[in-house]
MOPAC internal coordinates of N, CA, C and O (Angstrom, degrees):
PM7 1SCF
backbone

  N    0.0000 0     0.00 0     0.00 0    0    0    0
  C    1.4586 1     0.00 0     0.00 0    1    0    0
  C    1.5260 1   108.95 1     0.00 0    2    1    0
  O    1.2310 1   119.86 1   -49.23 1    3    2    1
  N    1.3497 1   117.88 1   130.77 1    3    2    1
  C    1.4644 1   120.35 1   179.63 1    5    3    2
  C    1.5218 1   111.35 1   -70.49 1    6    5    3
  O    1.2310 1   121.13 1   -22.38 1    7    6    5
  N    1.3265 1   115.44 1   157.62 1    7    6    5
  C    1.4646 1   121.42 1   179.62 1    9    7    6
  C    1.5211 1   110.16 1   -78.25 1   10    9    7
  O    1.2310 1   121.00 1   -26.88 1   11   10    9
  N    1.3342 1   115.69 1   153.12 1   11   10    9
  C    1.4573 1   121.33 1   176.36 1   13   11   10
  C    1.5244 1   108.45 1   -76.59 1   14   13   11
  O    1.2310 1   121.08 1   -53.03 1   15   14   13
  N    1.3254 1   115.55 1   126.97 1   15   14   13
  C    1.4624 1   121.72 1   179.28 1   17   15   14
  C    1.5287 1   110.26 1   -89.68 1   18   17   15
  O    1.2310 1   120.14 1   131.38 1   19   18   17
  N    1.3543 1   117.35 1   -48.62 1   19   18   17
  C    1.4552 1   122.66 1  -179.32 1   21   19   18
  C    1.5173 1   109.81 1  -147.87 1   22   21   19
  O    1.2310 1   121.38 1   -23.35 1   23   22   21
  N    1.3215 1   114.96 1   156.65 1   23   22   21
  C    1.4597 1   122.00 1   175.01 1   25   23   22
  C    1.5220 1   107.43 1  -125.75 1   26   25   23
  O    1.2310 1   120.44 1   -46.56 1   27   26   25
  N    1.3341 1   116.77 1   133.44 1   27   26   25
  C    1.4557 1   122.76 1   177.43 1   29   27   26
  C    1.5234 1   108.50 1  -120.04 1   30   29   27
  O    1.2310 1   120.16 1   -50.33 1   31   30   29
  N    1.3220 1   117.30 1   129.67 1   31   30   29
  C    1.4584 1   121.97 1   173.92 1   33   31   30
  C    1.5175 1   107.57 1  -119.80 1   34   33   31
  O    1.2310 1   120.64 1   -52.67 1   35   34   33
  N    1.3432 1   116.39 1   127.33 1   35   34   33
  C    1.4586 1   121.57 1  -178.34 1   37   35   34
  C    1.5242 1   110.49 1  -122.54 1   38   37   35
  O    1.2310 1   121.23 1   -38.43 1   39   38   37
  N    1.3330 1   115.25 1   141.57 1   39   38   37
  C    1.4585 1   123.14 1   178.12 1   41   39   38
  C    1.5217 1   107.77 1  -124.93 1   42   41   39
  O    1.2310 1   120.10 1   -46.29 1   43   42   41
  N    1.3226 1   117.41 1   133.71 1   43   42   41
  C    1.4554 1   119.00 1   175.02 1   45   43   42
  C    1.5051 1   113.43 1   143.01 1   46   45   43
  O    1.2310 1   121.12 1    25.62 1   47   46   45
  N    1.3185 1   115.47 1  -154.38 1   47   46   45
  C    1.4511 1   123.70 1  -177.36 1   49   47   46
  C    1.5207 1   109.35 1   -87.47 1   50   49   47
  O    1.2310 1   120.68 1   -67.06 1   51   50   49
  N    1.3152 1   116.30 1   112.94 1   51   50   49
  C    1.4693 1   121.16 1  -176.56 1   53   51   50
  C    1.5235 1   108.43 1  -152.64 1   54   53   51
  O    1.2310 1   120.49 1   -83.56 1   55   54   53
  N    1.3347 1   116.67 1    96.44 1   55   54   53
  C    1.4621 1   120.78 1  -179.03 1   57   55   54
  C    1.5208 1   112.20 1   -73.60 1   58   57   55
  O    1.2310 1   120.17 1   163.59 1   59   58   57
  N    1.3073 1   117.28 1   -16.41 1   59   58   57
  C    1.4613 1   121.50 1   179.58 1   61   59   58
  C    1.5301 1   111.61 1   -71.34 1   62   61   59
  O    1.2310 1   119.99 1   145.30 1   63   62   61
  N    1.3258 1   117.62 1   -34.70 1   63   62   61
  C    1.4609 1   121.17 1  -173.43 1   65   63   62
  C    1.5230 1   114.88 1  -120.84 1   66   65   63
  O    1.2310 1   119.73 1   174.06 1   67   66   65
  N    1.3233 1   118.12 1    -5.94 1   67   66   65
  C    1.4587 1   121.60 1   179.36 1   69   67   66
  C    1.5230 1   109.11 1  -126.25 1   70   69   67
  O    1.2310 1   120.50 1   -55.02 1   71   70   69
  N    1.2956 1   116.65 1   124.98 1   71   70   69
  C    1.4649 1   122.66 1  -173.99 1   73   71   70
  C    1.5219 1   112.85 1   -54.24 1   74   73   71
  O    1.2310 1   119.95 1   136.37 1   75   74   73
  N    1.3230 1   117.70 1   -43.63 1   75   74   73
  C    1.4638 1   121.74 1  -177.18 1   77   75   74
  C    1.5223 1   113.04 1  -103.48 1   78   77   75
  O    1.2310 1   119.81 1  -167.46 1   79   78   77
  N    1.3102 1   117.97 1    12.54 1   79   78   77
  C    1.4567 1   121.90 1   176.23 1   81   79   78
  C    1.5107 1   114.31 1    99.57 1   82   81   79
  O    1.2310 1   120.07 1   117.09 1   83   82   81
  N    1.3437 1   117.48 1   -62.91 1   83   82   81
  C    1.4584 1   120.15 1  -177.79 1   85   83   82
  C    1.5223 1   110.68 1   -88.38 1   86   85   83
  O    1.2310 1   121.11 1   -36.41 1   87   86   85
  N    1.3209 1   115.49 1   143.59 1   87   86   85
  C    1.4519 1   118.52 1   177.51 1   89   87   86
  C    1.5109 1   112.60 1   162.39 1   90   89   87
  O    1.2310 1   121.73 1    17.00 1   91   90   89
  N    1.3297 1   114.29 1  -163.00 1   91   90   89
  C    1.4599 1   122.52 1  -178.86 1   93   91   90
  C    1.5130 1   108.14 1  -127.00 1   94   93   91
  O    1.2310 1   120.47 1   -38.88 1   95   94   93
  N    1.3188 1   116.71 1   141.12 1   95   94   93
  C    1.4577 1   120.64 1   172.57 1   97   95   94
  C    1.5242 1   108.94 1  -139.70 1   98   97   95
  O    1.2310 1   121.02 1   -30.27 1   99   98   97
  N    1.3163 1   115.65 1   149.73 1   99   98   97
  C    1.4579 1   122.49 1  -179.15 1  101   99   98
  C    1.5122 1   108.66 1  -123.84 1  102  101   99
  O    1.2310 1   120.51 1   -48.71 1  103  102  101
  N    1.3320 1   116.63 1   131.29 1  103  102  101
  C    1.4609 1   121.66 1   179.61 1  105  103  102
  C    1.5239 1   109.29 1  -118.94 1  106  105  103
  O    1.2310 1   121.21 1   -49.65 1  107  106  105
  N    1.3209 1   115.28 1   130.35 1  107  106  105
  C    1.4640 1   122.10 1   175.51 1  109  107  106
  C    1.5151 1   107.91 1  -101.59 1  110  109  107
  O    1.2310 1   120.41 1   -52.56 1  111  110  109
  N    1.3325 1   116.82 1   127.44 1  111  110  109
  C    1.4570 1   122.79 1   176.33 1  113  111  110
  C    1.5185 1   107.22 1  -108.77 1  114  113  111
  O    1.2310 1   120.63 1   -55.70 1  115  114  113
  N    1.3346 1   116.39 1   124.30 1  115  114  113
  C    1.4611 1   121.77 1  -176.05 1  117  115  114
  C    1.5253 1   111.51 1   -99.11 1  118  117  115
  O    1.2310 1   120.94 1   -18.15 1  119  118  117
  N    1.3305 1   115.82 1   161.85 1  119  118  117
  C    1.4661 1   121.48 1  -177.01 1  121  119  118
  C    1.5267 1   112.47 1   -63.92 1  122  121  119
  O    1.2310 1   119.48 1   156.40 1  123  122  121
  N    1.3371 1   118.60 1   -23.60 1  123  122  121
  C    1.4649 1   120.49 1   179.57 1  125  123  122
  C    1.5335 1   112.24 1   -86.75 1  126  125  123
  O    1.2310 1   119.89 1  -176.10 1  127  126  125
  N    1.3450 1   117.81 1     3.90 1  127  126  125
  C    1.4561 1   121.90 1   177.16 1  129  127  126
  C    1.5205 1   114.92 1    94.57 1  130  129  127
  O    1.2310 1   119.75 1   173.17 1  131  130  129
  N    1.3222 1   118.08 1    -6.83 1  131  130  129
  C    1.4600 1   120.34 1   178.84 1  133  131  130
  C    1.5260 1   110.28 1   -80.38 1  134  133  131
  O    1.2310 1   121.18 1   -18.87 1  135  134  133
  N    1.3253 1   115.35 1   161.13 1  135  134  133
  C    1.4580 1   121.44 1  -179.43 1  137  135  134
  C    1.5115 1   109.80 1  -134.83 1  138  137  135
  O    1.2310 1   120.72 1   -26.72 1  139  138  137
  N    1.3418 1   116.24 1   153.28 1  139  138  137
  C    1.4534 1   122.14 1   175.76 1  141  139  138
  C    1.5268 1   107.87 1  -140.20 1  142  141  139
  O    1.2310 1   120.18 1   -46.20 1  143  142  141
  N    1.3390 1   117.26 1   133.80 1  143  142  141
  C    1.4588 1   121.64 1  -178.93 1  145  143  142
  C    1.5219 1   110.32 1  -115.08 1  146  145  143
  O    1.2310 1   120.83 1   -44.18 1  147  146  145
  N    1.3504 1   116.01 1   135.82 1  147  146  145
  C    1.4587 1   122.53 1   178.71 1  149  147  146
  C    1.5299 1   108.67 1  -136.45 1  150  149  147
  O    1.2310 1   120.75 1    -0.28 1  151  150  149
  N    1.3227 1   116.18 1   179.72 1  151  150  149
  C    1.4605 1   121.10 1   176.17 1  153  151  150
  C    1.5295 1   111.19 1  -116.92 1  154  153  151
  O    1.2310 1   120.18 1  -160.10 1  155  154  153
  N    1.3101 1   117.26 1    19.90 1  155  154  153
  C    1.4679 1   120.72 1  -178.19 1  157  155  154
  C    1.5257 1   111.26 1   -82.42 1  158  157  155
  O    1.2310 1   120.98 1   -24.37 1  159  158  157
  N    1.3201 1   115.74 1   155.63 1  159  158  157
  C    1.4679 1   122.73 1   177.03 1  161  159  158
  C    1.5267 1   108.56 1   -82.46 1  162  161  159
  O    1.2310 1   120.02 1   -47.75 1  163  162  161
  N    1.3216 1   117.56 1   132.25 1  163  162  161
  C    1.4595 1   122.56 1  -178.17 1  165  163  162
  C    1.5218 1   109.19 1  -122.92 1  166  165  163
  O    1.2310 1   120.71 1   -45.63 1  167  166  165
  N    1.3212 1   116.26 1   134.37 1  167  166  165
  C    1.4582 1   121.76 1   172.84 1  169  167  166
  C    1.5276 1   107.85 1   -97.79 1  170  169  167
  O    1.2310 1   120.65 1   -55.68 1  171  170  169
  N    1.3283 1   116.37 1   124.32 1  171  170  169
  C    1.4616 1   121.13 1  -179.50 1  173  171  170
  C    1.5189 1   110.26 1   -83.14 1  174  173  171
  O    1.2310 1   120.95 1   -41.83 1  175  174  173
  N    1.3372 1   115.79 1   138.17 1  175  174  173
  C    1.4603 1   120.16 1   171.00 1  177  175  174
  C    1.5209 1   108.96 1   -71.46 1  178  177  175
  O    1.2310 1   121.35 1   140.52 1  179  178  177
  N    1.3449 1   115.02 1   -39.48 1  179  178  177
  C    1.4541 1   121.36 1   178.81 1  181  179  178
  C    1.5252 1   108.12 1  -148.18 1  182  181  179
  O    1.2310 1   120.45 1   -52.74 1  183  182  181
  N    1.3463 1   116.75 1   127.26 1  183  182  181
  C    1.4659 1   121.44 1   176.52 1  185  183  182
  C    1.5257 1   107.94 1   -89.06 1  186  185  183
  O    1.2310 1   120.64 1   -56.87 1  187  186  185
  N    1.3404 1   116.38 1   123.13 1  187  186  185
  C    1.4689 1   120.82 1  -179.20 1  189  187  186
  C    1.5221 1   112.17 1   -87.60 1  190  189  187
  O    1.2310 1   120.45 1   142.33 1  191  190  189
  N    1.3330 1   116.75 1   -37.67 1  191  190  189
  C    1.4652 1   119.67 1  -176.99 1  193  191  190
  C    1.5199 1   110.38 1  -155.65 1  194  193  191
  O    1.2310 1   122.03 1   -24.47 1  195  194  193
  N    1.3249 1   113.72 1   155.53 1  195  194  193
  C    1.4569 1   121.87 1   171.58 1  197  195  194
  C    1.5332 1   105.96 1  -120.91 1  198  197  195
  O    1.2310 1   120.45 1   -34.69 1  199  198  197
  N    1.3301 1   116.75 1   145.31 1  199  198  197
  C    1.4545 1   118.62 1  -176.88 1  201  199  198
  C    1.5262 1   111.08 1  -148.38 1  202  201  199
  O    1.2310 1   121.64 1   -19.75 1  203  202  201
  N    1.3180 1   114.47 1   160.25 1  203  202  201
  C    1.4491 1   123.72 1   174.68 1  205  203  202
  C    1.5201 1   105.71 1  -124.74 1  206  205  203
  O    1.2310 1   120.04 1   -53.62 1  207  206  205
  N    1.3235 1   117.53 1   126.38 1  207  206  205
  C    1.4572 1   121.63 1  -173.87 1  209  207  206
  C    1.5267 1   110.33 1  -126.15 1  210  209  207
  O    1.2310 1   121.10 1   -49.23 1  211  210  209
  N    1.3264 1   115.51 1   130.77 1  211  210  209
  C    1.4619 1   122.07 1   173.11 1  213  211  210
  C    1.5236 1   106.84 1  -119.29 1  214  213  211
  O    1.2310 1   120.85 1   -60.39 1  215  214  213
  N    1.3232 1   115.98 1   119.61 1  215  214  213
  C    1.4598 1   122.23 1  -177.84 1  217  215  214
  C    1.5139 1   107.29 1  -120.68 1  218  217  215
  O    1.2310 1   120.47 1   -67.86 1  219  218  217
  N    1.3267 1   116.70 1   112.14 1  219  218  217
  C    1.4583 1   122.63 1   178.17 1  221  219  218
  C    1.5172 1   107.93 1  -125.37 1  222  221  219
  O    1.2310 1   121.07 1   -62.39 1  223  222  221
  N    1.3327 1   115.55 1   117.61 1  223  222  221
  C    1.4591 1   120.08 1  -177.27 1  225  223  222
  C    1.5104 1   110.65 1    68.26 1  226  225  223
  O    1.2310 1   120.66 1    60.22 1  227  226  225
  N    1.3293 1   116.34 1  -119.78 1  227  226  225
  C    1.4641 1   121.11 1   179.60 1  229  227  226
  C    1.5209 1   112.45 1  -108.62 1  230  229  227
  O    1.2310 1   120.35 1  -173.50 1  231  230  229
  N    1.3330 1   116.94 1     6.50 1  231  230  229
  C    1.4676 1   121.06 1  -178.11 1  233  231  230
  C    1.5269 1   109.99 1  -110.48 1  234  233  231
  O    1.2310 1   120.79 1   -46.18 1  235  234  233
  N    1.3289 1   116.10 1   133.82 1  235  234  233
  C    1.4549 1   122.80 1  -179.43 1  237  235  234
  C    1.5277 1   108.37 1  -121.81 1  238  237  235
  O    1.2310 1   120.86 1   -51.89 1  239  238  237
  N    1.3349 1   115.96 1   128.11 1  239  238  237
  C    1.4590 1   122.42 1   173.99 1  241  239  238
  C    1.5186 1   107.36 1  -109.31 1  242  241  239
  O    1.2310 1   120.42 1   -50.94 1  243  242  241
  N    1.3394 1   116.80 1   129.06 1  243  242  241
  C    1.4598 1   121.61 1  -176.19 1  245  243  242
  C    1.5249 1   109.79 1  -126.51 1  246  245  243
  O    1.2310 1   121.10 1   -48.86 1  247  246  245
  N    1.3350 1   115.51 1   131.14 1  247  246  245
  C    1.4642 1   122.72 1   168.70 1  249  247  246
  C    1.5194 1   104.82 1  -109.68 1  250  249  247
  O    1.2310 1   120.38 1   -59.62 1  251  250  249
  N    1.3345 1   116.87 1   120.38 1  251  250  249
  C    1.4563 1   121.63 1  -169.46 1  253  251  250
  C    1.5275 1   110.68 1  -129.30 1  254  253  251
  O    1.2310 1   120.30 1   -36.33 1  255  254  253
  N    1.3356 1   117.03 1   143.67 1  255  254  253
  C    1.4650 1   120.19 1   175.70 1  257  255  254
  C    1.5251 1   111.01 1   -76.41 1  258  257  255
  O    1.2310 1   120.27 1   163.06 1  259  258  257
  N    1.3192 1   117.09 1   -16.94 1  259  258  257
  C    1.4602 1   122.94 1   175.98 1  261  259  258
  C    1.5322 1   107.76 1   -93.89 1  262  261  259
  O    1.2310 1   119.69 1    -7.35 1  263  262  261
  N    1.2992 1   118.20 1   172.65 1  263  262  261
  C    1.4645 1   120.46 1  -179.82 1  265  263  262
  C    1.5088 1   111.28 1   -88.69 1  266  265  263
  O    1.2310 1   118.12 1   -36.46 1  267  266  265
  N    1.3165 1   121.19 1   143.54 1  267  266  265
  C    1.4533 1   127.32 1    -6.77 1  269  267  266
  C    1.5184 1   110.49 1   -73.66 1  270  269  267
  O    1.2310 1   120.51 1   -34.62 1  271  270  269
  N    1.3228 1   116.63 1   145.38 1  271  270  269
  C    1.4622 1   120.80 1  -174.90 1  273  271  270
  C    1.5276 1   112.86 1   -70.83 1  274  273  271
  O    1.2310 1   120.19 1   147.97 1  275  274  273
  N    1.3373 1   117.23 1   -32.03 1  275  274  273
  C    1.4586 1   122.44 1   177.48 1  277  275  274
  C    1.5250 1   107.84 1  -128.17 1  278  277  275
  O    1.2310 1   120.65 1   -45.42 1  279  278  277
  N    1.3240 1   116.35 1   134.58 1  279  278  277
  C    1.4641 1   117.59 1   177.62 1  281  279  278
  C    1.5177 1   110.82 1  -152.85 1  282  281  279
  O    1.2310 1   121.68 1   -28.83 1  283  282  281
  N    1.3228 1   114.39 1   151.17 1  283  282  281
  C    1.4568 1   123.24 1   171.27 1  285  283  282
  C    1.5172 1   107.11 1  -113.46 1  286  285  283
  O    1.2310 1   120.73 1   -44.11 1  287  286  285
  N    1.3126 1   116.21 1   135.89 1  287  286  285
  C    1.4647 1   119.99 1   178.70 1  289  287  286
  C    1.5172 1   109.32 1  -131.71 1  290  289  287
  O    1.2310 1   120.70 1   -30.58 1  291  290  289
  N    1.3178 1   116.26 1   149.42 1  291  290  289
  C    1.4607 1   121.50 1   173.77 1  293  291  290
  C    1.5141 1   108.18 1  -106.93 1  294  293  291
  O    1.2310 1   120.92 1   -43.73 1  295  294  293
  N    1.3335 1   115.84 1   136.27 1  295  294  293
  C    1.4616 1   121.90 1   178.64 1  297  295  294
  C    1.5165 1   108.92 1  -114.25 1  298  297  295
  O    1.2310 1   120.31 1   -17.83 1  299  298  297
  N    1.3210 1   117.01 1   162.17 1  299  298  297
  C    1.4617 1   121.70 1  -179.91 1  301  299  298
  C    1.5235 1   112.07 1   -82.03 1  302  301  299
  O    1.2310 1   120.22 1   154.76 1  303  302  301
  N    1.3336 1   117.19 1   -25.24 1  303  302  301
  C    1.4644 1   119.29 1  -176.51 1  305  303  302
  C    1.5227 1   111.16 1  -113.60 1  306  305  303
  O    1.2310 1   120.83 1   -18.84 1  307  306  305
  N    1.3215 1   116.01 1   161.16 1  307  306  305
  C    1.4579 1   123.25 1   178.46 1  309  307  306
  C    1.5197 1   110.23 1   -85.68 1  310  309  307
  O    1.2310 1   120.82 1   -35.90 1  311  310  309
  N    1.3434 1   116.04 1   144.10 1  311  310  309
  C    1.4530 1   121.48 1   175.62 1  313  311  310
  C    1.5242 1   108.47 1  -162.38 1  314  313  311
  O    1.2310 1   120.83 1   -15.92 1  315  314  313
  N    1.3183 1   116.03 1   164.08 1  315  314  313
  C    1.4579 1   122.24 1   171.85 1  317  315  314
  C    1.5176 1   106.95 1  -133.74 1  318  317  315
  O    1.2310 1   120.90 1   -58.76 1  319  318  317
  N    1.3350 1   115.89 1   121.24 1  319  318  317
  C    1.4582 1   120.61 1  -172.80 1  321  319  318
  C    1.5203 1   108.80 1  -153.36 1  322  321  319
  O    1.2310 1   120.47 1   -45.64 1  323  322  321
  N    1.3288 1   116.71 1   134.36 1  323  322  321
  C    1.4667 1   122.81 1   170.15 1  325  323  322
  C    1.5199 1   105.41 1  -132.51 1  326  325  323
  O    1.2310 1   120.61 1   -73.36 1  327  326  325
  N    1.3312 1   116.44 1   106.64 1  327  326  325
  C    1.4626 1   119.73 1  -172.26 1  329  327  326
  C    1.5240 1   111.74 1  -138.12 1  330  329  327
  O    1.2310 1   122.03 1   -25.62 1  331  330  329
  N    1.3206 1   113.71 1   154.38 1  331  330  329
  C    1.4614 1   123.66 1   167.46 1  333  331  330
  C    1.5162 1   105.55 1  -106.90 1  334  333  331
  O    1.2310 1   120.30 1   -44.81 1  335  334  333
  N    1.3280 1   117.04 1   135.19 1  335  334  333
  C    1.4648 1   118.59 1  -178.62 1  337  335  334
  C    1.5008 1   112.08 1  -142.01 1  338  337  335
  O    1.2310 1   122.30 1   -12.39 1  339  338  337
  N    1.3237 1   113.20 1   167.61 1  339  338  337
  C    1.4657 1   120.35 1   173.44 1  341  339  338
  C    1.5137 1   108.17 1  -140.83 1  342  341  339
  O    1.2310 1   121.23 1   -30.32 1  343  342  341
  N    1.3155 1   115.26 1   149.68 1  343  342  341
  C    1.4579 1   120.46 1   179.92 1  345  343  342
  C    1.5152 1   108.74 1  -125.38 1  346  345  343
  O    1.2310 1   121.25 1   -29.65 1  347  346  345
  N    1.2994 1   115.21 1   150.35 1  347  346  345
  C    1.4541 1   119.83 1  -179.52 1  349  347  346
  C    1.5078 1   111.29 1  -176.64 1  350  349  347
  O    1.2310 1   121.46 1    19.01 1  351  350  349
  N    1.3385 1   114.81 1  -160.99 1  351  350  349
  C    1.4561 1   120.65 1   179.61 1  353  351  350
  C    1.5137 1   108.98 1  -130.04 1  354  353  351
  O    1.2310 1   120.10 1   180.00 1  355  354  353

């Protein structure tokens, strides 16, 4: 089993990962590039960054405490998401 590289926990409006829209989801990113998403509560040993993400259609706007602080990203798939998240290990 590969080691966990990063953990992301997001809270907010996310129809992709929450049945009724609002909720919490946790994503584990592994060293081999695979990912796994759950709805369990995770306690971080160390929080690396906090972020606010707005995803409308294929465009994602991110305000992040880590660098770069503001970014626009294009994704291949459509989604609608407004979430607050934190990443850590």
